[in-house]
C-alpha positions in Angstrom: 88.7 43.8 65.9 87.8 44.5 69.5 90.9 42.5 70.7 93.1 44.4 68.3 91.7 47.7 69.4 92.2 46.7 73.1 95.8 45.9 72.4 96.4 49.3 70.7 94.8 51.1 73.6 96.8 49.1 76.2 100.0 49.8 74.2 99.3 53.6 74.3 98.6 53.5 78.0 101.9 51.6 78.6 103.8 54.1 76.5 102.3 57.1 78.4 102.5 55.5 81.8 106.1 56.7 82.6 105.1 60.3 81.7 102.0 60.1 83.8 104.0 58.7 86.7 106.5 61.5 86.3 103.7 64.0 86.5 102.3 62.2 89.6 105.7 62.4 91.3 105.6 66.1 91.0 102.8 66.2 93.5 105.2 65.1 96.2 108.4 67.0 95.6 111.5 66.8 97.7 111.6 69.5 100.4 113.5 72.4 99.1 114.4 72.4 95.4 114.4 69.2 93.4 117.8 68.2 91.9 118.3 69.6 88.5 120.2 66.4 87.5 121.1 63.1 89.0 124.0 61.4 87.4 124.6 57.6 87.6 128.2 57.0 86.7 128.9 53.6 85.1 131.6 51.7 83.3 130.9 49.3 80.4 131.6 46.3 82.6 127.9 45.4 83.3 127.4 44.9 79.6 129.1 41.5 79.8 127.5 40.3 76.5 127.6 42.4 73.4 124.0 41.6 72.4 121.2 44.1 71.9 118.6 42.5 74.3 121.2 42.0 77.0 122.4 45.6 76.7 118.8 46.9 77.0 118.2 44.7 80.0 121.2 46.0 81.8 120.1 49.6 81.0 116.6 48.9 82.4 118.1 47.4 85.6 120.4 50.4 86.1 117.5 52.9 86.0 115.1 50.7 88.0 117.6 50.4 90.9 117.8 54.2 91.3 114.2 55.1 90.3 113.1 56.1 93.9 115.7 58.8 93.8 115.4 59.7 90.1 111.8 60.8 90.7 113.2 63.8 92.6 115.2 65.1 89.6 114.4 67.1 86.5 116.9 65.2 84.4 118.5 61.8 84.7 122.0 61.2 83.3 124.5 58.4 82.9 128.2 59.2 82.8 130.0 56.5 81.0 133.5 55.5 82.0 134.2 53.8 78.7 138.0 53.8 79.1 140.5 56.4 80.2 139.6 59.0 77.6 142.0 57.6 75.0 139.0 56.4 73.1 138.5 60.0 72.3 142.1 60.7 71.4 142.3 57.6 69.2 138.9 58.0 67.4 139.2 57.9 63.6 135.6 58.5 62.7 135.1 54.8 61.7 132.3 53.1 63.7 134.0 49.7 63.0 137.2 50.8 64.7 138.0 48.5 67.7 137.3 50.1 71.0 140.0 49.9 73.8 137.8 50.0 76.9 138.2 49.6 80.7 137.9 45.8 80.9 140.5 45.6 83.7 141.0 45.6 87.4 144.1 47.5 88.3 146.6 49.5 86.2 147.0 48.3 82.7 149.7 50.9 81.8 152.6 49.3 83.7 155.6 47.3 82.4 153.7 44.1 83.1 151.3 42.6 80.6 147.7 42.2 81.7 147.4 39.1 83.9 151.1 38.5 84.1 153.9 39.1 86.6 154.7 37.8 90.1 151.8 37.1 92.4 153.1 39.7 94.9 152.5 42.6 92.5 149.7 44.8 93.6 146.9 45.9 91.3 148.5 49.3 91.1 151.5 47.5 89.6 149.6 45.4 87.1 146.2 44.6 85.9 143.8 41.6 85.4 140.9 41.2 83.1 137.7 41.7 85.0 136.2 38.5 83.6 137.8 35.7 81.7 136.4 36.6 78.3 135.3 40.2 78.2 133.2 41.3 75.3 134.7 43.1 72.3 133.3 46.4 71.4 133.7 48.8 68.5 132.7 52.5 68.4 129.4 51.5 66.8 128.7 49.3 69.7 129.4 52.1 72.1 126.9 54.3 70.2 124.3 51.6 70.5 124.9 51.4 74.3 124.4 55.2 74.5 121.2 54.9 72.6 120.0 52.0 74.8 120.6 54.0 77.9 118.6 57.0 76.6 115.7 54.8 75.5 115.4 52.7 78.6 116.0 55.6 80.9 113.3 57.6 79.3 110.8 54.7 79.5 111.5 54.1 83.2 111.8 57.7 84.5 109.7 59.7 82.0 112.4 62.3 82.1 115.1 63.5 79.7 118.1 61.3 79.8 121.6 62.6 79.0 124.7 60.5 78.6 128.2 61.9 79.2 131.7 60.9 78.1 134.8 61.0 80.3 138.4 61.9 80.0 141.0 60.9 82.6 144.6 62.3 82.4 146.2 59.4 84.2 147.2 55.7 83.6 144.1 54.2 85.2 141.2 52.4 83.7 142.4 51.3 80.2 145.5 50.9 78.1 146.6 54.0 76.4 149.0 53.7 73.5 148.4 57.4 72.8 149.6 58.7 76.2 152.4 56.4 77.0 153.9 55.3 73.7 152.9 57.5 70.8 152.9 60.9 72.7 154.6 60.8 76.0 155.5 64.5 75.6 152.0 65.2 76.9 152.8 63.8 80.3 153.6 66.0 83.3 152.0 65.3 86.6 153.4 62.9 89.1 150.3 61.7 90.9 150.9 58.0 90.0 154.6 58.1 89.3 156.9 60.4 87.5 155.2 62.0 84.5 152.1 59.8 84.5 149.3 62.4 84.0 148.4 64.4 80.8 149.3 68.0 81.2 146.4 70.0 79.7 148.7 72.7 78.3 151.1 70.2 76.7 152.3 70.5 73.0 152.0 67.5 70.7 154.7 66.2 68.4 154.1 65.4 64.8 152.0 62.2 64.2 151.0 60.8 60.7 148.2 58.7 62.1 144.7 59.3 60.8 142.3 60.8 63.4 138.7 61.9 63.1 139.7 65.6 63.5 143.1 65.3 61.8 142.7 62.9 58.8 146.3 63.8 57.7 147.8 63.4 61.1 148.8 65.8 63.8 151.0 68.8 62.8 154.1 69.4 64.9 153.5 71.8 67.8 149.7 71.3 68.0 148.5 72.3 71.4 146.9 69.4 73.2 143.8 71.5 74.0 143.3 72.1 70.2 143.7 68.4 69.4 141.6 67.2 72.3 138.8 69.7 71.6 138.6 68.8 67.9 138.6 65.0 68.7 135.9 65.6 71.4 133.7 67.4 69.0 133.8 64.5 66.5 133.5 61.8 69.1 130.7 63.4 71.1 128.7 64.2 68.0 129.1 60.9 66.2 128.4 58.7 69.2 125.5 60.9 70.4 126.9 61.9 73.8 125.5 65.0 75.5 128.4 66.3 77.6 132.0 65.6 78.6 133.6 65.1 82.1 137.2 66.2 82.9 138.5 63.8 85.5 141.2 63.8 88.2 142.1 67.5 88.1 142.4 67.7 84.3 142.0 71.3 83.2 143.0 72.6 86.6 146.8 72.8 86.5 149.4 70.1 86.1 149.2 68.3 89.4 145.7 67.5 90.8 146.6 65.5 93.9 149.7 66.9 95.5 150.3 69.8 98.0 153.0 71.0 95.6 152.9 71.9 92.0 154.1 74.4 89.3 154.5 77.3 91.7 155.3 75.6 95.1 158.1 73.2 95.5 157.5 72.4 99.2 160.4 74.7 100.1 159.5 78.0 98.3 156.8 79.7 96.4 157.7 80.7 92.8 155.3 83.7 92.5 157.2 85.0 89.4 156.1 81.8 87.5 152.4 82.1 88.5 151.1 84.3 85.6 152.7 82.2 83.0 151.4 78.9 84.2 148.0 80.3 84.9 147.8 81.6 81.4 148.7 78.2 80.0 145.8 76.6 81.9 143.4 79.2 80.8 144.6 78.9 77.2 143.7 75.2 77.3 140.1 76.0 78.1 140.0 78.6 75.3 141.6 76.2 72.8 139.3 73.4 73.7 136.2 75.6 73.4 137.4 76.9 70.0 137.1 73.3 68.7 134.3 72.0 70.8 132.1 75.1 71.5 128.8 73.7 72.6 128.9 70.5 74.6 128.7 71.2 78.3 131.7 70.4 80.5 131.5 68.8 83.9 134.6 68.5 86.1 136.2 66.5 88.9 138.7 69.2 89.9 141.6 68.6 92.2 141.7 67.1 95.7 142.5 70.4 97.2 141.0 73.9 97.6 140.9 77.2 95.8 143.6 78.9 97.8 145.9 75.9 97.9 145.5 75.2 94.1 146.1 78.8 93.3 149.3 79.1 95.4 150.8 75.7 94.6 149.8 75.0 90.9 148.7 78.4 89.4 145.1 77.4 89.1 143.2 80.6 88.4 139.7 79.3 89.2 138.3 82.9 89.0 139.4 83.2 85.4 138.1 79.7 84.5 134.7 80.4 86.2 134.5 83.8 84.4 135.6 82.4 81.0 132.1 81.6 79.7 133.1 78.0 79.2 129.7 76.4 80.0 131.1 74.3 82.7 130.0 72.9 86.1 132.3 73.6 89.1 134.1 70.6 90.7 132.1 68.7 93.4 133.5 67.4 96.7 136.5 65.2 96.3 135.9 61.5 96.9 139.2 61.2 98.7 137.7 61.4 102.2 136.5 57.8 101.6 140.2 56.8 101.2 141.9 58.8 103.9 139.2 60.1 106.2 140.4 63.7 105.6 137.0 65.3 105.8 138.6 68.7 106.6 140.2 68.7 103.2 137.0 67.5 101.5 134.8 70.1 103.1 137.3 72.9 102.7 137.8 72.2 99.1 134.1 71.8 98.5 133.1 75.1 100.2 135.9 77.1 98.7 135.0 76.1 95.2 131.3 76.9 95.7 131.8 80.2 97.4 131.8 81.8 93.9 130.4 80.1 90.9 130.0 80.4 87.1 126.2 80.3 87.7 123.9 78.9 90.4 124.8 75.3 89.8 127.1 73.0 91.8 127.2 69.2 92.3 127.6 66.7 95.1 129.3 63.4 94.4 129.1 60.2 96.4 131.5 57.3 96.1 129.4 54.1 96.0 131.6 51.7 94.0 135.0 51.8 92.3 134.9 49.8 89.0 138.7 49.6 88.7 140.4 49.2 92.1 138.5 46.3 93.8 136.7 48.3 96.4 133.1 49.4 96.9 133.3 52.3 99.3 129.8 52.1 100.6 130.2 48.5 101.5 133.9 48.5 102.7 135.6 51.8 103.0 132.6 53.5 104.7 131.4 50.2 106.2 127.8 51.3 105.1 128.1 54.4 107.3 126.7 57.6 105.7 129.1 60.2 107.1 130.2 61.1 103.6 126.6 61.8 102.8 125.4 63.8 105.7 128.6 65.9 106.3 129.0 67.4 102.7 125.3 67.5 102.1 124.9 69.7 105.2 127.0 72.3 103.3 125.3 75.3 101.8 126.3 78.4 100.0 124.8 81.9 100.2 124.6 83.8 97.0 124.7 87.5 96.4 120.9 87.8 97.0 121.2 86.1 100.4 119.5 82.9 99.2 120.6 79.6 100.8 121.6 77.2 98.1 122.1 73.4 98.1 123.7 71.2 95.4 121.7 71.2 92.1 123.2 67.9 90.9 124.0 64.5 92.4 126.7 62.2 91.0 127.2 58.6 92.0 130.6 57.1 91.3 129.7 54.4 90.3 126.6 52.1 90.0 128.8 49.1 89.1 131.7 47.4 90.9 135.0 46.1 89.6 133.5 42.9 88.5 130.7 44.6 86.5 128.0 43.8 89.1 125.3 46.2 90.1 124.3 45.0 93.6 120.8 46.4 94.4 121.8 46.5 98.0 123.8 49.6 97.5 121.1 51.9 96.0 118.6 50.4 98.4 120.8 51.4 101.4 122.2 54.7 100.1 119.1 56.4 98.7 117.3 56.8 102.1 120.3 58.6 103.5 120.6 60.8 100.4 116.9 61.7 100.7 117.1 62.3 104.4 120.0 64.7 103.9 118.0 66.5 101.3 114.9 66.7 103.4 117.1 68.3 106.1 118.9 70.6 103.7 119.8 74.0 105.2 117.3 76.8 105.0 119.3 79.4 106.9 122.9 80.2 107.7 124.6 77.8 110.1 126.0 79.0 113.5 129.4 79.5 111.8 129.7 81.1 108.4 132.9 81.1 106.4 133.2 84.4 104.5 135.6 83.0 101.8 138.1 85.5 100.3 137.7 84.2 96.7 138.5 87.5 95.0 141.0 88.5 97.6 143.1 85.4 97.2 143.3 85.9 93.4 144.1 89.6 93.9 146.9 88.8 96.4 148.4 86.1 94.1 148.6 88.2 91.0 148.9 91.8 92.2 150.7 91.7 95.6 154.2 90.4 95.8 155.1 87.9 98.6 151.6 86.8 99.6 151.3 83.3 98.0 152.2 81.8 101.4 149.3 83.6 102.9 146.9 82.4 100.2 148.2 78.8 100.7 148.0 79.0 104.5 144.4 80.0 104.8 142.7 76.9 103.4 145.1 74.4 105.1 144.4 76.1 108.4 140.7 75.7 108.0 141.2 72.1 106.8 142.9 71.2 110.1 140.3 73.2 112.2 137.5 71.1 110.6 139.4 67.9 111.2 139.6 69.0 114.9 135.8 69.5 115.4 135.1 73.0 114.0 131.4 73.0 112.9 131.8 74.7 109.6 129.3 74.1 106.8 128.0 77.4 105.4 130.0 79.6 103.0 129.6 82.9 101.3 132.2 84.8 99.3 133.5 88.1 100.6 132.0 89.7 97.5 128.6 88.3 98.0 128.7 89.1 101.7 129.1 92.8 100.9 126.0 92.6 98.8 123.9 90.6 101.2 124.8 92.6 104.3 123.2 95.6 102.6 120.1 93.7 101.3 119.5 91.5 104.3 121.3 93.0 107.3 119.6 90.6 109.7 120.5 87.4 107.8 123.5 86.7 110.1 121.9 87.7 113.4 122.3 84.1 114.8 125.6 83.4 113.1 129.3 84.0 113.8 131.3 85.0 110.7 134.7 83.7 110.0 137.1 85.4 107.6 140.6 86.8 106.9 141.9 90.1 108.1 141.0 92.5 105.2 143.4 94.8 103.5 143.6 98.5 104.4 141.1 100.7 102.6 139.1 98.0 100.9 135.3 97.9 100.8 135.5 94.6 102.7 137.3 96.3 105.6 134.5 98.9 105.8 131.7 96.3 105.7 133.3 94.1 108.4 133.7 97.1 110.7 130.1 98.1 110.2 129.0 94.6 110.8 130.6 94.4 114.2 129.6 98.0 115.2 126.0 97.1 114.3 126.0 94.1 116.6 127.6 91.4 114.5 129.8 88.6 115.7 133.1 88.1 113.8 136.2 85.9 114.0 139.2 87.0 112.0 142.3 84.8 111.4 145.7 85.1 109.8 148.4 87.7 109.4 147.4 91.3 110.0 150.4 93.1 108.4 148.2 94.6 105.6 145.4 95.8 107.8 144.4 99.5 108.0 145.1 101.6 111.1 141.5 102.1 112.0 140.8 98.3 111.7 143.8 97.5 113.8 142.5 99.9 116.5 139.2 98.1 116.4 141.0 94.8 117.0 143.3 96.4 119.6 146.2 94.9 117.6 149.7 96.0 116.6 152.4 94.1 114.7 156.0 93.6 116.0 158.9 91.7 114.6 157.6 88.3 113.3 158.8 85.2 115.1 158.7 81.6 114.0 159.7 78.1 115.3 158.7 76.4 118.5 156.6 78.4 121.1 155.2 77.5 124.5 151.5 78.1 124.3 149.3 79.3 127.2 145.5 78.9 126.8 143.0 80.5 129.1 139.9 78.4 128.4 140.6 74.9 127.3 137.3 72.9 127.3 138.7 69.5 126.1 139.5 66.9 128.7 142.2 64.2 128.2 143.7 61.5 130.3 147.0 62.3 128.6 147.2 66.1 128.3 147.9 68.2 125.2 151.5 69.2 124.6 152.1 72.8 125.5 154.3 73.6 122.5 153.4 74.7 119.1 155.5 74.8 115.9 154.9 77.8 113.7 156.6 77.7 110.3 156.6 80.9 108.3 156.4 79.2 104.9 153.2 77.4 105.7 151.6 80.2 107.7 151.8 83.4 105.7 154.8 84.5 107.7 155.8 84.6 111.3 153.8 85.5 114.4 153.9 89.3 114.8 150.7 90.1 116.6 150.4 91.6 120.1 147.8 93.7 121.9 148.0 97.4 121.2 146.7 98.3 124.6 147.1 95.6 127.3 145.1 97.7 129.8 142.0 97.9 127.6 139.2 96.6 129.8 137.1 95.6 126.8 139.8 93.1 125.6 140.3 89.6 126.9 143.5 87.8 126.1 142.8 84.1 125.5 146.0 82.6 124.3 149.7 83.6 124.1 152.8 82.1 122.6 156.2 82.6 124.2 159.6 82.0 122.8 162.9 82.8 124.5 161.6 85.6 126.7 159.5 87.1 123.9 155.7 86.8 123.8 153.2 87.1 120.9 149.5 87.3 121.5 147.6 84.8 119.3 144.0 84.8 120.4 141.9 87.6 122.0 138.4 88.9 122.0 137.1 92.5 122.2 133.6 93.9 122.7 132.9 97.6 123.1 129.6 98.9 124.7 128.7 101.0 121.7 128.8 98.0 119.4 125.2 97.0 120.2 126.3 93.5 121.3 128.8 93.2 118.6 132.0 91.3 119.3 135.2 90.6 117.4 137.7 87.8 118.0 141.2 87.6 116.5 143.2 84.4 116.1 146.6 84.5 114.4 146.3 80.8 113.5 149.1 78.3 113.1 148.7 75.6 110.4 150.6 73.0 112.5 151.7 71.0 109.4 154.6 70.6 107.1 155.5 69.2 103.7 157.2 65.8 104.0 157.4 64.7 100.4 153.9 63.1 100.5 150.8 64.2 98.6 149.4 66.3 101.4 150.8 68.5 104.1 151.5 66.3 107.2 150.1 67.5 110.5 152.6 67.8 113.3 152.9 64.9 115.7 150.1 65.5 118.2 152.1 63.9 121.0 154.8 66.5 120.5 153.0 69.6 119.4 149.6 71.2 120.1 147.5 71.5 116.9 147.1 75.2 116.4 143.8 75.1 114.5 142.1 73.6 117.6 142.1 77.1 119.0 139.5 78.1 116.4 137.0 75.7 118.0 137.9 77.0 121.4 137.3 80.5 120.3 133.6 79.7 119.7 133.1 79.7 123.5 133.2 83.4 123.3 130.1 83.4 121.2 128.1 80.9 123.2 129.1 77.8 121.3 131.2 75.4 123.4 132.1 72.1 121.8 134.3 70.0 123.9 136.0 66.8 122.9 137.1 64.3 125.6 139.5 61.5 124.6 142.3 59.4 126.0 145.2 61.2 124.3 146.0 63.8 121.6 146.9 61.1 119.1 143.3 60.0 118.9 141.6 61.7 115.9 138.9 64.1 116.8 135.3 63.9 115.5 134.3 66.0 112.5 131.0 67.9 113.1 128.6 70.1 111.2 125.6 72.0 112.5 123.2 73.3 110.0 119.9 75.1 110.3 116.8 73.6 108.6 113.2 74.8 109.2 114.3 76.4 112.4 115.9 73.2 113.7 119.6 72.6 114.4 120.8 69.5 112.4 123.9 67.9 113.9 125.9 65.5 111.7 129.1 63.9 112.6 131.9 61.4 111.9 133.8 59.8 114.7 137.0 58.1 113.6 137.3 56.7 117.2 134.0 55.8 118.9 135.5 56.0 122.4 135.6 59.8 122.1 133.0 61.8 124.1 131.6 65.1 122.8 130.1 67.7 125.1 127.9 70.6 124.0 126.9 73.8 125.7 125.4 76.8 123.9 124.2 80.1 125.1 120.7 78.7 124.4 121.4 75.8 126.7 122.6 72.2 126.2 121.4 70.9 122.9 119.4 67.7 123.1 119.9 65.3 120.2 116.6 63.7 119.3 116.4 60.0 120.1 119.3 60.0 122.5 119.8 60.2 126.3 122.4 62.4 127.8 123.9 62.8 131.3 124.3 66.5 131.8 127.8 67.5 133.1 128.0 71.1 134.5 125.4 72.2 132.0 126.8 70.3 129.1 125.0 67.6 127.2 127.4 64.7 126.8 127.3 62.0 124.1 129.4 59.1 123.1 128.4 58.8 119.5 128.8 56.2 116.8 131.0 56.4 113.7 128.4 58.2 111.7 125.4 60.1 113.1 122.8 62.6 112.0 120.3 64.0 114.5 117.8 66.8 114.8 117.9 69.2 117.7 114.9 71.5 118.5 115.3 71.5 122.2 117.9 73.2 124.4 117.9 72.9 128.2 119.5 74.9 131.0 120.2 72.4 133.8 123.5 71.5 135.5 123.2 67.8 136.2 120.9 64.8 135.7 120.0 62.4 132.9 117.8 63.7 130.2 115.9 61.7 127.6 114.6 63.3 124.4 112.2 61.2 122.2 109.6 61.8 119.5 106.1 60.7 120.2 103.2 59.9 117.8 100.6 62.6 117.2 97.5 60.9 118.4 95.6 64.1 118.0 93.9 65.8 115.1 95.8 69.0 114.0 99.1 67.9 115.7 101.9 66.7 113.5 104.9 67.0 115.9 105.1 65.8 119.5 108.3 65.6 121.6 109.0 64.4 125.1 111.8 65.6 127.3 112.2 63.6 130.5 114.4 64.1 133.6 114.1 67.8 134.0 114.8 69.5 137.3 113.8 73.2 137.6 115.0 73.5 134.0 114.8 76.3 131.5 113.8 74.9 128.1 113.9 76.5 124.7 112.0 74.8 121.9 112.6 75.7 118.3 109.4 74.8 116.5 108.8 74.8 112.8 108.6 78.2 111.2 105.2 79.9 111.4 104.1 78.2 114.6 102.6 80.7 116.9 101.2 80.6 120.5 97.8 79.3 119.4 99.3 76.3 117.7 102.0 75.4 120.3 101.3 73.3 123.4 103.3 72.3 126.5 102.4 69.7 129.1 104.2 68.7 132.3 103.8 65.3 133.9 100.8 64.6 131.7 99.7 62.0 129.2 97.2 61.0 126.6 94.6 62.4 125.9 96.4 65.6 127.0 93.5 67.1 128.9 95.6 68.0 131.9 99.0 69.3 132.7 99.1 72.3 130.4 102.1 74.5 131.2 102.8 78.1 130.5 105.3 79.2 127.8 106.3 82.3 125.9 107.2 82.9 122.3 110.5 84.7 122.1 112.4 86.4 119.3 115.9 87.6 120.3 119.6 87.1 119.6 119.0 83.3 120.0 116.4 83.2 117.2 112.7 82.3 117.4 111.7 79.8 120.0 109.3 78.9 122.8 110.6 79.5 126.3 109.4 77.2 129.1 110.8 77.9 132.6 111.1 76.0 135.9 110.2 72.6 134.5 110.5 69.5 136.7 109.7 66.1 135.5 108.5 65.2 132.0 107.8 67.9 129.5 105.8 67.2 126.3 105.6 69.8 123.6 103.5 69.6 120.4 102.4 71.7 117.4 
């Protein structure tokens, strides 16, 4: 009896243990807010044997591998890449129906049978089975896998576990009789060949096949959104899924990957077609929700940005967000892993989070690809975490002025093309994810993008001839980021107007970046007030719609627009090159919101400084200048016309101009930061060498620098109004007051110390505490009559801060004077005339 009782008690303890552990984890939460949801995306490939115990063992291993991260989430989820989504379209309601699933590597929807064809064919031209004898599944088996994931996930994490289904519009992942044989009329996009992607607003032809939602077949003229919604409702309910994911741009226009689409041909914008196509897309969402009203929707979105999608493919994201569709906005695109275009990834990510359906937005990281024989963490990234630290340094500011980070994490995927789940990947990735979250922004960054979410939609639908301007803005910022612009904080223009009233000091340490506002708008008024009250502002783009008073503030007038090749003169060019930049720039009206029309209104104005001018055939246009009036309380405004410096050449994306022939216009935006005390210089052999991508975020009063160097021979030099930033753990040789670094491919460093000193080698290291009551201690060596600014943690006052010069443990000698300062440079401790080794602690 005692033994039986003991067994029962032990069993109860084991059952309760995950819940107790989950409660214990809450005692040590992640800094900032925990993740609302962490999503482990997986295919069915790891379930190599269709047997209950095997399936449960795989599910246990899946959650066990990621448990050290899942402890920091409220909810754990698994998103199942069962097939290509045709398993939803084909579903009859019979659990014994055979399941066509993604058992392939490569594209199974080509003219070649799986495993056949000449050897020289690529996996994009044919497919192989992922193992010799893949298991056979039916829909009942899939439901059992869903149940196993929920059961084992709950046991291991002690948290609610959700499982999501997926739908992909393209030919990847699994064979689709529905898309490519029975109903080719649904195809429209050209992302993987002519008419290869399902168009969300397609109309179906008649079909007599029995389906779960249409037992008598599909009537002629049924909208795809209606059919898909009804089938999803049956499939998700019957198989006990909790939500659905729309993949690869599905639900966001007809073409998710290209720089052209329904309203931009590459040669012209078809603005007259915009309302019709936008309404078709919106109608899809309404039709889907009429049939599948409750299940949450998560989305992949396109590879582009809000402005580009709107202008090229009629994607009215504002209407979709405001439609009440219970959907999550798209995360960052995974394409930076494939092409290194972090400018496009970051621009798309920030533009889509500037305004949201609610407070939630996800971050997605590309660990494995279960279809295309690559595991990005191990091969494409080379185990470098740049695609973690760069996008996770991004924050949005809501209408209350709150700094917000992503609420959800997605990992595409936990398994590879062979169905393996190597523990090495979560073991290596998780520490970087957690470090990025510990360093999440708590304040606006040095540069804040005030994104014209509402303005772009207004221009597109209510103002004739402005699609080019909408298209231009995001592409210009994309190239600026790819050329070293440190941009990672975003707020919408609408939220900005609210925040600047509620928290007027929020942007005291930041420079705002936005478009030239239209005449007579509330935004125009708020931006003028911001500058006149001491704010720092950069405006870019055409100014033809600006108001008279605003133009006077800028000291700007418009003349006849010019386009084509210009000779560019730049006053302050901080970059250094062995082979110099070209002096010509190519400005195409189509890709730049019109020609260059801007010149100084008053060239004799002593408060205006011209920084760059473009000349063409005896005519000149002023393209960058800065103005600061005495009565603006330290406020300053800089205008840059901005040239996109790219063209459409029949590829997926706009192609940047040849850097050996033309100067990259968006580089001028980084140069403009010099006028606000932020000089970031890039030294390289020649213009063809790609520039580093950089973010600077603010976390707990520190400056967090993150970067990606496509070429590790490039040198970066930094000099701020605060001094030269010292990256913790590195040495630097100061060059004319700049801290200079040759950095690795991927890097992420904290900066709490700035030094004013012209030359010398400086070392900046962290020391152990060694003293009760001290939890941070830093050493700065090599100082020569230097001025040092130290940005300690928030709340540290003079009584808890210590400075020592040329002293050591046990810190009884060498105390050095300092002052706590609060000014335009923030809150810091000022230490002057320091020579030798400085140690600070708190």
